[in-house]
C-alpha positions, 0 to 999 in steps of 0.5 A: 320219226317212223317206227320200224317193225321188228320182222319175224317169220310170223309177221313178215307179210302184210296180208294173210293171202301173201303168207298163204301164197309163200307157204304153198309155193313149194307144194304147188311146184311138186304137184302132178295132175294127169288125166287120160281116157282109155278104151278097152275091149270089147270083153266077153261077159265076166270079170277081167283083170286090167291092172297091167293095162291101167299101169301101162296107160298112165306111166306117170305113176312112176313119178308120184311119191304120194297120191291117188289114181281115180278110175271112172268107167263111163258106162252103166252096164259094166263096173270096176272092182278090186279083188283077188288076182291070183286064182282065176277061179275067183273070176268064175265065182264072181260071175256065178254069184252075180247071176244068182243075186241078179238073175236074168229071168226076173220080171224087169220092165226095162227089156228093150235092150235085151234080157241081160241089159237091166241085170247089167245096170243093177250089177253095175250099181252094186259094184260101182263105176269108179275106184280110187287107188292110193299111190306110194313111191311110184306104184299103185298101193294094192295089196299082195293079192289085189287086182283091178277088175273090169266087170263086164255084165253084157253078152254082146259088149262094146269097148269100154271107156275109162277116165284115169285121173292121177294126182299126187306129189313128185 
């Protein structure tokens, strides 16, 4: 005589992998991954708000309930940061402060690309080339006075390329 197992939600799967697959089935369907590459500028040297440009470039954010947007700048003489977006004087003060911290008249060895190149590399490393921004209910979860900046550290800049990677649940 064959014994019949008493099936419960915990033991209805023969293998743990089957249980995992059934558990994840609903999650995978609701996931969104999107990746786009955008080119901005060229911008003059300074700190430039790009929040609206980013939001326009990846409208799929509106369909994300919870997730994040990663921005990665593919350059070594510019950077990304998040800071106050209300008063334009903040941008001027940023540029002034960065030039005091990393002046062009330091005795740099790497000068083949001009006197602003090595300071631009240092500023880029200080601020960083990527950002990770949470998304809540279809919007970037930035604070009231926060905006995304492209920080251009060169006098004769070229257009800048940013990879946007969106991940979240619908």
